[in-house]
C-alpha positions as CSV (number, residue, x, y, z in Angstrom):
1,M,0.8,-22.4,-13.3
2,C,3.9,-20.4,-13.0
3,G,5.1,-16.6,-12.3
4,I,5.9,-14.0,-14.7
5,A,7.2,-10.8,-14.7
6,G,8.8,-8.2,-17.1
7,I,9.9,-4.6,-17.6
8,M,9.6,-2.2,-20.6
9,R,12.4,0.9,-20.4
10,R,11.4,4.0,-21.8
11,G,12.9,5.9,-24.6
12,G,13.8,2.6,-26.5
13,A,16.9,2.0,-24.0
14,P,17.7,-1.5,-23.7
15,A,16.0,-3.9,-21.3
16,D,18.6,-5.3,-18.2
17,R,18.5,-8.5,-17.8
18,A,19.8,-8.1,-14.3
19,I,16.6,-6.1,-13.0
20,V,14.6,-8.8,-14.8
21,Q,16.4,-11.6,-13.0
22,R,16.0,-10.1,-9.7
23,M,12.0,-9.9,-10.3
24,I,11.9,-13.7,-11.4
25,D,13.9,-14.6,-8.7
26,A,11.4,-13.2,-6.3
27,L,9.0,-15.4,-7.8
28,A,11.1,-18.9,-7.5
29,H,8.4,-20.3,-5.4
30,R,5.8,-20.0,-8.2
31,G,7.8,-22.0,-10.8
32,P,10.2,-24.7,-9.5
33,D,10.6,-26.5,-12.2
34,G,12.4,-24.0,-14.7
35,E,13.4,-20.7,-15.5
36,G,13.3,-18.8,-18.9
37,I,14.3,-15.0,-19.7
38,H,13.9,-13.2,-23.2
39,L,15.4,-10.1,-24.2
40,Q,13.8,-8.0,-27.1
41,G,14.8,-4.4,-27.2
42,A,13.2,-2.4,-24.6
43,V,11.2,-5.2,-23.2
44,A,12.3,-8.3,-21.0
45,L,10.2,-11.0,-20.0
46,A,11.1,-13.8,-17.2
47,H,9.2,-17.0,-16.3
48,R,9.5,-19.6,-13.6
49,R,7.7,-22.1,-14.2
50,L,5.5,-25.0,-12.2
51,S,5.3,-28.0,-14.5
52,I,1.5,-29.3,-15.3
53,I,1.0,-29.6,-19.2
54,D,3.8,-30.7,-21.7
55,L,6.1,-31.6,-18.9
56,Q,9.1,-32.1,-21.7
57,T,8.4,-29.0,-24.2
58,G,6.4,-26.6,-22.4
59,D,9.5,-24.3,-20.9
60,Q,8.5,-20.7,-21.7
61,P,9.0,-18.2,-23.3
62,F,7.3,-19.2,-26.6
63,H,8.2,-17.4,-30.0
64,D,6.1,-17.3,-33.4
65,P,7.4,-16.8,-36.8
66,A,6.7,-13.1,-37.2
67,G,8.7,-12.1,-33.7
68,N,6.0,-12.1,-31.3
69,T,7.2,-13.9,-27.8
70,L,4.7,-14.9,-24.9
71,I,5.0,-15.7,-21.1
72,G,1.9,-17.1,-18.9
73,N,0.8,-18.2,-15.8
74,G,-2.1,-20.3,-15.7
75,E,-4.0,-23.1,-17.7
76,V,-6.0,-22.3,-20.7
77,Y,-8.0,-25.1,-20.3
78,N,-9.6,-25.2,-24.2
79,Y,-6.1,-25.5,-25.6
80,I,-6.7,-29.0,-27.1
81,E,-10.0,-27.6,-29.1
82,L,-7.6,-24.3,-30.0
83,R,-5.0,-26.4,-31.7
84,A,-7.5,-28.5,-33.7
85,D,-9.0,-25.3,-35.2
86,L,-5.5,-24.0,-35.8
87,A,-4.3,-27.3,-37.5
88,G,-2.8,-26.5,-41.0
89,Q,-2.7,-22.8,-40.3
90,V,0.5,-22.9,-37.8
91,T,3.2,-25.3,-36.6
92,F,3.1,-25.9,-33.2
93,T,6.4,-26.3,-31.5
94,T,5.4,-27.7,-28.3
95,T,2.1,-29.1,-26.6
96,S,1.4,-26.7,-24.1
97,D,-1.7,-25.1,-23.2
98,C,-0.1,-21.8,-23.3
99,E,1.5,-21.7,-27.1
100,P,-2.5,-21.1,-28.8
101,P,-2.7,-17.7,-27.5
102,L,0.4,-16.7,-29.1
103,H,-0.9,-17.8,-32.6
104,L,-4.4,-16.7,-32.0
105,F,-2.7,-12.9,-31.3
106,R,-0.6,-13.0,-34.4
107,R,-3.9,-13.5,-36.2
108,Q,-6.7,-11.8,-34.2
109,G,-4.9,-9.0,-32.3
110,L,-6.0,-7.9,-29.2
111,A,-9.1,-9.9,-29.4
112,Y,-7.2,-12.9,-29.3
113,A,-7.7,-13.7,-25.6
114,D,-11.8,-13.7,-26.4
115,R,-11.2,-17.3,-27.4
116,L,-9.4,-18.7,-24.5
117,R,-11.1,-20.8,-21.5
118,G,-9.3,-20.8,-18.4
119,M,-7.4,-18.9,-15.8
120,Y,-4.3,-17.1,-16.9
121,A,-2.4,-13.8,-17.0
122,L,-0.3,-13.3,-20.0
123,A,2.5,-11.3,-21.4
124,I,3.1,-10.6,-25.2
125,A,6.2,-8.8,-26.4
126,A,5.0,-7.7,-30.4
127,A,7.1,-7.7,-32.8
128,D,6.2,-3.9,-33.4
129,G,7.5,-3.3,-30.2
130,R,4.3,-3.1,-28.0
131,L,4.0,-4.8,-24.5
132,V,0.3,-6.5,-24.0
133,L,-0.8,-7.8,-20.6
134,T,-4.1,-9.6,-20.3
135,R,-5.9,-11.5,-17.3
136,D,-8.8,-13.9,-17.5
137,P,-12.6,-12.6,-16.8
138,F,-12.6,-13.5,-13.3
139,G,-9.2,-12.3,-11.8
140,I,-8.5,-16.1,-10.9
141,K,-4.5,-15.4,-11.8
142,P,-3.0,-12.3,-10.8
143,L,-1.0,-9.5,-12.4
144,Y,0.4,-6.5,-11.3
145,Y,2.1,-3.4,-12.7
146,A,3.6,0.2,-12.0
147,E,4.7,2.8,-14.2
148,V,7.4,5.1,-13.4
149,A,10.2,7.0,-14.3
150,E,12.0,4.0,-15.7
151,G,9.3,2.8,-17.6
152,L,6.7,0.0,-16.8
153,I,7.4,-3.2,-14.7
154,F,4.7,-5.9,-14.2
155,A,4.6,-9.5,-11.7
156,S,2.4,-11.8,-10.7
157,E,3.1,-10.7,-7.3
158,P,3.7,-6.9,-6.0
159,Q,7.0,-8.2,-4.0
160,A,8.6,-9.0,-7.5
161,L,7.9,-5.3,-8.6
162,F,10.1,-3.8,-5.7
163,A,12.9,-6.4,-6.4
164,S,13.1,-4.7,-9.7
165,G,14.8,-1.4,-7.5
166,W,12.5,0.8,-9.4
167,I,9.7,1.2,-7.0
168,A,9.8,1.0,-2.8
169,P,6.8,-0.4,-1.1
170,R,4.7,2.7,0.4
171,L,1.3,2.3,2.0
172,N,-1.9,3.4,0.6
173,P,-3.9,4.4,3.3
174,R,-7.2,4.3,1.2
175,A,-6.7,0.8,0.5
176,R,-5.7,0.0,4.2
177,D,-8.9,1.4,5.4
178,E,-10.9,-0.9,3.1
179,L,-8.7,-3.9,4.4
180,L,-9.5,-3.1,8.4
181,Q,-13.1,-2.3,7.5
182,M,-13.6,-5.6,4.9
183,Q,-10.5,-7.9,4.9
184,F,-10.3,-7.2,1.3
185,T,-9.4,-4.3,-0.9
186,T,-11.4,-3.3,-4.1
187,G,-10.3,-1.6,-7.7
188,A,-7.4,-1.5,-9.8
189,E,-5.6,0.0,-6.6
190,T,-3.7,-2.2,-4.2
191,M,-2.4,-1.5,-0.8
192,F,1.0,0.1,-2.4
193,E,1.1,3.5,-3.5
194,G,1.7,3.3,-7.5
195,V,1.3,-0.6,-7.7
196,F,-2.1,-1.5,-9.7
197,R,-3.7,-4.5,-10.4
198,L,-4.6,-5.8,-13.9
199,L,-8.2,-5.8,-13.8
200,P,-10.5,-9.0,-14.1
201,G,-10.6,-9.7,-18.0
202,E,-8.4,-6.3,-19.0
203,T,-6.0,-6.4,-21.6
204,L,-3.7,-3.5,-21.4
205,V,-1.2,-2.2,-23.9
206,A,2.2,-0.7,-23.5
207,V,4.1,1.4,-25.6
208,D,7.6,3.3,-24.8
209,G,7.2,2.0,-21.3
210,R,3.5,3.9,-21.0
211,V,-0.1,2.6,-21.1
212,T,-1.8,3.4,-24.0
213,E,-4.5,1.2,-24.5
214,R,-7.1,-1.0,-22.2
215,N,-10.0,-3.1,-23.3
216,R,-12.2,-5.2,-20.9
217,R,-14.0,-8.7,-21.5
218,A,-16.8,-9.1,-19.1
219,A,-16.9,-12.1,-17.1
220,L,-21.0,-12.2,-16.3
221,P,-23.5,-12.1,-19.3
222,D,-25.6,-9.0,-19.5
223,G,-29.8,-8.8,-18.7
224,G,-32.1,-10.1,-16.0
225,P,-33.3,-13.5,-14.9
226,E,-34.3,-15.6,-18.1
227,T,-37.5,-17.5,-18.5
228,I,-36.7,-21.4,-18.1
229,D,-38.3,-24.1,-15.9
230,E,-36.1,-26.4,-13.5
231,A,-36.0,-29.1,-15.4
232,T,-34.4,-27.5,-18.5
233,A,-32.5,-25.5,-16.1
234,L,-31.0,-28.8,-14.1
235,D,-30.4,-30.4,-17.5
236,R,-28.4,-27.6,-18.9
237,L,-26.5,-27.1,-15.6
238,D,-25.8,-31.0,-15.7
239,Q,-24.3,-30.7,-19.0
240,A,-22.3,-27.6,-18.0
241,L,-20.7,-28.5,-15.3
242,A,-19.3,-31.9,-16.7
243,D,-17.8,-30.5,-19.2
244,S,-16.2,-27.8,-16.9
245,V,-14.9,-30.6,-14.7
246,R,-13.5,-32.5,-17.6
247,V,-11.4,-29.6,-19.2
248,H,-10.5,-28.5,-15.4
249,C,-9.1,-32.1,-15.1
250,R,-6.8,-32.0,-18.0
251,S,-3.2,-32.3,-16.7
252,D,0.1,-34.2,-17.1
253,V,0.6,-34.4,-13.2
254,P,-1.6,-35.8,-10.5
255,Y,-4.5,-33.9,-9.5
256,G,-7.3,-34.2,-7.0
257,L,-9.8,-31.7,-4.8
258,F,-10.2,-29.6,-1.7
259,L,-13.3,-31.2,-0.2
260,S,-15.4,-29.5,2.2
261,G,-18.5,-30.4,3.7
262,G,-20.6,-28.3,1.5
263,I,-22.3,-28.6,-1.7
264,D,-20.2,-26.9,-4.3
265,S,-17.0,-29.3,-4.0
266,A,-19.1,-32.3,-3.3
267,L,-20.6,-31.7,-7.1
268,V,-17.2,-31.0,-8.1
269,L,-16.3,-34.8,-6.8
270,S,-19.4,-36.4,-8.4
271,Y,-18.1,-35.2,-11.7
272,M,-14.3,-35.9,-11.0
273,R,-14.9,-39.3,-10.6
274,D,-16.4,-40.1,-14.3
275,V,-13.4,-38.8,-15.4
276,H,-10.6,-39.8,-13.2
277,P,-8.9,-42.9,-13.5
278,G,-8.8,-44.3,-10.0
279,P,-9.7,-43.0,-6.8
280,V,-9.8,-39.2,-6.7
281,Q,-7.8,-37.8,-3.7
282,C,-9.8,-35.4,-1.5
283,F,-8.5,-33.4,1.1
284,T,-10.7,-31.8,3.9
285,V,-9.3,-29.3,6.8
286,G,-11.2,-29.3,10.3
287,F,-11.1,-27.7,13.6
288,D,-11.3,-29.9,16.7
289,G,-14.1,-28.8,19.3
290,A,-15.6,-26.3,16.7
291,A,-19.5,-26.2,16.0
292,A,-18.2,-25.7,11.8
293,D,-16.4,-28.8,11.4
294,E,-17.0,-30.3,8.6
295,R,-14.9,-33.7,8.5
296,A,-17.9,-36.0,9.0
297,A,-20.0,-34.6,6.2
298,A,-17.0,-34.4,3.7
299,R,-15.6,-37.8,4.6
300,A,-19.6,-39.6,3.9
301,V,-19.3,-37.9,0.2
302,A,-15.8,-39.1,-0.5
303,A,-16.9,-42.5,0.4
304,A,-20.1,-42.2,-1.5
305,C,-18.0,-41.0,-4.5
306,G,-15.0,-44.0,-4.0
307,A,-12.6,-41.0,-3.4
308,E,-9.4,-41.6,-1.2
309,F,-10.0,-39.3,1.9
310,N,-7.1,-37.1,3.6
311,E,-8.1,-34.9,6.7
312,V,-6.1,-32.2,8.1
313,G,-6.7,-30.9,11.5
314,F,-6.3,-27.3,12.5
315,G,-5.9,-25.7,15.9
316,A,-4.5,-22.9,18.0
317,R,-0.8,-24.4,17.5
318,E,-1.4,-24.2,13.9
319,F,-3.1,-20.6,13.3
320,W,-0.1,-19.2,15.7
321,A,2.7,-21.1,13.8
322,L,1.4,-20.2,10.3
323,L,0.5,-16.5,11.1
324,P,3.8,-15.2,10.0
325,R,4.5,-17.1,6.4
326,V,0.7,-16.1,5.8
327,A,1.7,-12.8,6.0
328,V,4.8,-13.2,3.9
329,A,2.8,-14.7,1.3
330,M,-0.2,-12.6,1.3
331,D,1.4,-9.4,-0.4
332,D,-1.6,-8.3,-1.6
333,P,-3.4,-8.7,1.6
334,A,-6.6,-10.1,2.3
335,A,-7.3,-10.6,6.2
336,D,-9.3,-13.4,5.8
337,Y,-8.6,-15.8,8.5
338,A,-9.4,-18.9,6.2
339,T,-6.2,-18.2,4.6
340,L,-4.4,-20.0,7.3
341,P,-6.2,-23.7,6.7
342,T,-5.9,-23.4,3.2
343,F,-1.9,-22.7,3.7
344,L,-1.9,-26.0,5.5
345,L,-3.9,-27.8,3.0
346,A,-1.5,-27.4,0.0
347,Q,1.6,-27.6,2.4
348,T,-0.5,-31.1,3.0
349,A,-1.7,-32.1,-0.3
350,R,1.6,-31.2,-2.1
351,Q,3.5,-33.9,-0.8
352,S,1.4,-36.2,-3.4
353,L,-0.6,-33.7,-6.0
354,K,0.8,-30.6,-8.0
355,V,-3.0,-29.6,-8.7
356,V,-6.4,-29.6,-7.2
357,L,-9.7,-28.3,-8.0
358,T,-11.8,-26.5,-5.6
359,G,-15.2,-25.0,-5.1
360,E,-14.7,-21.2,-5.4
361,G,-17.1,-19.2,-7.1
362,G,-20.1,-21.3,-6.5
363,D,-21.5,-19.1,-3.8
364,E,-21.1,-16.1,-6.3
365,I,-22.5,-17.5,-9.4
366,F,-25.7,-19.2,-7.5
367,G,-26.7,-17.2,-4.7
368,G,-25.3,-19.0,-1.6
369,Y,-24.5,-16.1,1.3
370,G,-27.1,-15.4,3.7
371,R,-26.4,-11.4,2.9
372,Y,-27.7,-12.5,-0.5
373,R,-31.3,-13.0,1.1
374,S,-31.0,-10.0,3.0
375,V,-30.3,-7.8,-0.1
376,M,-33.3,-9.3,-1.5
377,R,-35.6,-7.9,1.3
378,P,-36.7,-4.7,1.2
379,W,-35.7,-2.7,4.1
380,W,-38.8,-2.6,5.8
381,L,-38.8,-6.5,6.0
382,G,-34.9,-6.5,7.4
383,G,-33.1,-6.0,4.2
384,K,-29.6,-4.7,4.6
385,V,-27.3,-2.8,2.2
386,L,-24.4,-5.2,1.1
387,R,-21.5,-4.4,3.2
388,G,-23.2,-1.6,4.9
389,K,-21.2,-1.6,8.3
390,G,-17.4,-2.0,8.6
391,T,-15.6,-4.2,11.2
392,F,-15.2,-1.7,13.3
393,A,-18.3,-0.1,13.4
394,R,-19.5,1.1,16.9
395,L,-16.3,-0.3,18.5
396,G,-14.7,3.1,19.2
397,V,-11.1,1.7,18.2
398,L,-10.3,3.7,14.9
399,R,-9.4,7.2,14.8
400,N,-11.2,7.8,12.2
401,E,-14.3,5.8,11.4
402,G,-15.8,7.9,8.4
403,G,-17.9,6.0,5.2
404,A,-15.0,6.7,2.6
405,W,-13.9,3.0,3.0
406,R,-17.0,1.9,1.0
407,D,-16.5,3.8,-1.6
408,G,-14.9,1.3,-3.9
409,I,-17.7,-1.1,-2.9
410,A,-20.4,1.9,-3.6
411,T,-19.0,2.3,-7.3
412,A,-18.9,-1.4,-8.1
413,E,-22.7,-1.5,-7.0
414,I,-23.3,1.4,-9.7
415,H,-21.9,-0.6,-12.6
416,A,-23.3,-3.9,-11.2
417,A,-27.1,-2.8,-11.3
418,T,-27.2,-2.8,-15.4
419,Q,-30.5,-2.6,-16.8
420,G,-32.9,-6.0,-16.0
421,R,-30.9,-7.4,-12.8
422,T,-32.4,-8.2,-9.5
423,R,-31.4,-7.1,-6.7
424,L,-29.8,-10.5,-6.1
425,Q,-28.3,-10.2,-9.3
426,T,-26.5,-7.1,-8.7
427,A,-25.3,-8.3,-5.2
428,Q,-24.0,-11.5,-7.1
429,A,-22.3,-9.1,-9.8
430,V,-20.6,-6.7,-7.2
431,D,-19.1,-9.8,-5.2
432,C,-18.0,-11.2,-8.6
433,T,-16.1,-7.7,-9.2
434,D,-14.1,-7.3,-6.0
435,W,-14.6,-9.6,-2.9
436,L,-14.0,-12.6,-5.6
437,P,-10.8,-11.9,-7.2
438,H,-9.3,-9.6,-4.0
439,D,-10.1,-12.0,-1.4
440,L,-11.2,-15.4,-2.4
441,L,-9.1,-16.2,-5.4
442,T,-5.9,-14.2,-4.1
443,K,-5.9,-16.3,-1.2
444,L,-6.2,-19.4,-3.2
445,D,-3.3,-18.5,-5.6
446,R,-0.8,-17.5,-2.6
447,C,-1.7,-20.2,-0.3
448,L,-0.9,-22.5,-3.0
449,M,1.7,-21.4,-4.9
450,R,3.7,-20.6,-2.1
451,N,3.6,-24.5,-1.6
452,G,4.3,-25.1,-5.6
453,M,0.7,-26.3,-6.1
454,E,-1.9,-25.2,-8.8
455,G,-5.8,-24.5,-7.7
456,R,-8.7,-24.7,-10.3
457,T,-12.0,-23.3,-10.3
458,P,-14.3,-25.2,-12.3
459,F,-17.5,-22.9,-11.2
460,L,-15.5,-19.8,-12.8
461,D,-16.1,-21.3,-16.0
462,P,-17.9,-19.4,-19.2
463,A,-20.2,-22.2,-19.5
464,V,-21.0,-22.9,-16.2
465,V,-21.5,-19.2,-15.5
466,A,-23.7,-18.7,-18.8
467,A,-25.9,-21.7,-17.7
468,G,-25.9,-20.1,-14.4
469,F,-26.0,-16.5,-13.6
470,R,-29.0,-15.6,-15.3
471,L,-31.2,-18.2,-13.8
472,P,-34.7,-16.7,-12.1
473,D,-33.8,-16.0,-8.2
474,T,-36.5,-18.6,-7.5
475,L,-34.0,-21.1,-8.5
476,K,-31.3,-19.7,-6.8
477,V,-32.8,-19.0,-3.4
478,R,-35.7,-20.8,-2.4
479,D,-37.5,-21.6,1.3
480,G,-34.4,-19.7,2.8
481,K,-31.7,-21.6,1.5
482,G,-29.2,-20.6,-1.3
483,K,-27.8,-22.0,-4.3
484,W,-31.1,-23.9,-4.8
485,I,-30.5,-25.4,-8.5
486,L,-27.2,-26.7,-6.9
487,R,-28.9,-28.7,-4.1
488,R,-31.1,-30.0,-6.5
489,L,-28.3,-31.6,-8.9
490,L,-26.3,-32.7,-5.8
491,E,-29.3,-34.5,-4.7
492,K,-29.7,-36.0,-8.3
493,R,-26.0,-37.3,-8.7
494,L,-25.3,-37.7,-5.1
495,P,-28.2,-38.8,-2.9
496,Q,-25.8,-39.5,0.2
497,A,-24.8,-35.7,0.5
498,D,-26.9,-33.5,2.6
499,A,-28.0,-31.5,-0.3
500,L,-31.0,-29.6,1.5
501,G,-28.9,-29.2,4.5
502,R,-28.3,-25.6,6.0
503,K,-25.4,-23.8,4.8
504,K,-22.6,-23.9,7.7
505,G,-19.9,-21.5,6.4
506,F,-16.0,-22.2,6.7
507,T,-15.6,-20.9,9.6
508,V,-12.2,-20.8,11.7
509,P,-13.0,-20.5,15.4
510,V,-10.4,-17.5,15.7
511,G,-12.0,-15.5,18.3
512,A,-11.4,-18.2,20.7
513,W,-7.8,-18.7,20.0
514,L,-7.3,-14.8,20.2
515,T,-9.1,-14.5,23.5
516,A,-7.3,-17.4,25.4
517,E,-3.9,-14.9,24.3
518,G,-5.7,-11.6,25.4
519,A,-3.9,-11.0,27.9
520,R,-0.2,-10.5,26.1
521,L,-1.9,-10.4,22.8
522,G,-3.8,-7.0,23.5
523,P,-0.9,-4.6,24.9
524,L,1.6,-5.9,22.1
525,L,-0.5,-4.7,19.4
526,A,-1.4,-1.8,20.9
527,R,2.4,-0.9,21.3
528,Q,2.8,-1.5,17.5
529,P,3.3,1.9,15.6
530,C,1.6,1.2,12.3
531,L,-1.7,0.5,14.4
532,A,-1.0,3.6,16.8
533,E,-1.4,5.7,13.9
534,I,-4.9,4.7,12.7
535,A,-6.1,3.4,16.3
536,R,-6.7,4.1,19.9
537,P,-4.3,2.2,21.8
538,E,-6.5,1.8,24.6
539,R,-9.3,0.6,22.8
540,V,-6.8,-2.0,20.8
541,A,-5.8,-3.4,24.1
542,A,-9.4,-3.7,25.5
543,L,-10.8,-5.7,22.2
544,A,-8.9,-8.6,23.5
545,H,-11.4,-8.6,26.5
546,S,-14.4,-7.4,24.6
547,K,-17.7,-8.6,24.2
548,E,-18.9,-6.6,21.4
549,K,-20.5,-8.7,18.7
550,H,-17.6,-8.2,16.4
551,A,-14.6,-7.6,18.4
552,G,-12.9,-11.0,17.6
553,F,-12.9,-10.2,14.0
554,A,-11.6,-6.5,14.9
555,L,-8.9,-7.9,16.8
556,W,-8.0,-10.3,14.2
557,S,-8.0,-7.5,11.5
558,L,-5.4,-5.7,13.5
559,L,-3.2,-8.5,14.2
560,F,-3.0,-9.4,10.4
561,Y,-2.6,-6.2,9.4
562,A,0.3,-5.7,12.0
563,L,2.4,-8.9,10.9
564,W,1.7,-7.8,7.3
565,H,2.9,-4.1,7.7
566,R,6.1,-5.6,9.0
567,A,6.3,-7.9,6.2
568,Q,5.4,-6.0,3.3
569,I,6.1,-2.6,4.3
570,E,8.8,-2.2,6.6
571,R,10.6,-5.4,4.7
572,A,11.3,-6.6,8.1
573,P,12.4,-10.2,9.0
574,M,9.8,-12.6,10.0
575,D,11.4,-15.2,11.2
576,G,10.4,-16.2,14.8
577,S,7.0,-16.8,16.4
578,V,4.1,-14.2,16.6
579,W,4.9,-12.7,20.0
580,E,8.8,-12.4,19.1
581,L,7.9,-10.4,16.0
582,L,5.2,-8.4,17.9
583,A,7.8,-7.6,20.7
584,G,10.4,-6.8,18.0
């Protein structure tokens, strides 16, 4: 797990070390254990290292005899198998997981990533002068780029692009509207004009500082549901998850688990205990006095697995204290209030660990969300369009409440509805296209990397996805419950867990905390220039006292956006309390 950055000058101009040094300095939090810079003609590559595998010889960049150079962020979990396959054909100079991709590139060209199993963002300065950028199929690891007059720049976070001096942060209004209405943004565009994401699974080639070629590796298998009985499906899934957790536990540093009271992380723990030497360290966040507090359930699961249980309390004090830090960390923003407890969990776990496994992806692959059950029903039985209404619908807050904010999701729906897929599968695929990489995985990456931690997601593994995505709908949703097959597997592996209980969700009581401060929060938000240009100030102030269904989340969205705008667009100092920042 690391941070990477680089440039490719136009017209053959030699790369400037000072530029790439500024960029990688902006990513120091992603890699506190080391730094490497490589200049190769018009290309410069820079790397900040968080040492996880091969602590002694794994410093980057890596070079091969043909003159190709690679830097990477993430983990290639099947590196041991790849090394075995390449034995006798190449001479390895390290035991790093990121060295095999370089040798695969030399032999297979742009198809090199097809054999990789893991989470990664890779950059290769090819001997023939090309720059090759690659991102893993689910977009677990981020990578951003911009094409400007001077050439092409890329980095693990947008803020490093701005540190180059080649581009300045300018707001993208289309993406802003998406963020406010959905809490995340879609597609390759970001909240910054001219800054783009490498899409999940995409490999991009640049020549002379311009993108010349793209190809993309799909994360999900094609086709509709396969014909399979429950017993066979359970056996296949059990094998896939056991293997995935096994390779996700490959690490030369201590690792543990973020444990909720839910099905996904409980299943992961049940497999971790089979491979971990000693009790697994688990970290759980809880909300005092909140209905969604899951500490008791998580504690019971940890005890059943013989794990070491660590609980972290999160309340209004932590919420207000962490908000400015999260606004700084989330340069590619997700207005997801779960970022705050996730940040605190990472801050706490980092005192004893460098790596945690998590349950991200279980809902998307196995049909866990309640919105999926709504999508499965026809409209005359109460079925709903996925994300058919935005956060601010009928609140009268925004000056323009047009439907353009949904264009990105509509495009994803068209591409997801391939031949044979059911409504459920299509909704899952839409979430895997945007919601998963641009909200959940971005949240995980930024909150953990700001604290020098690596997060791993065993549900987002090719073997697990192959075993789960094309299961019949009835093995995903049954008796009004999602993730049916996971529930049955957990019931089998860990009878002490409440496998058939209702999904509670990770709900933070933000609304109550905002309402408690509504008298001063509403007027302060109403005076923010970045909000005044898109919202009616009097309606913004009134939100703090509104009884409308989505008023609390709308107020949170405006608060987060105002702080994010100050940190990322205005580039203003973020020292001080929320109240001082809003008043300033």
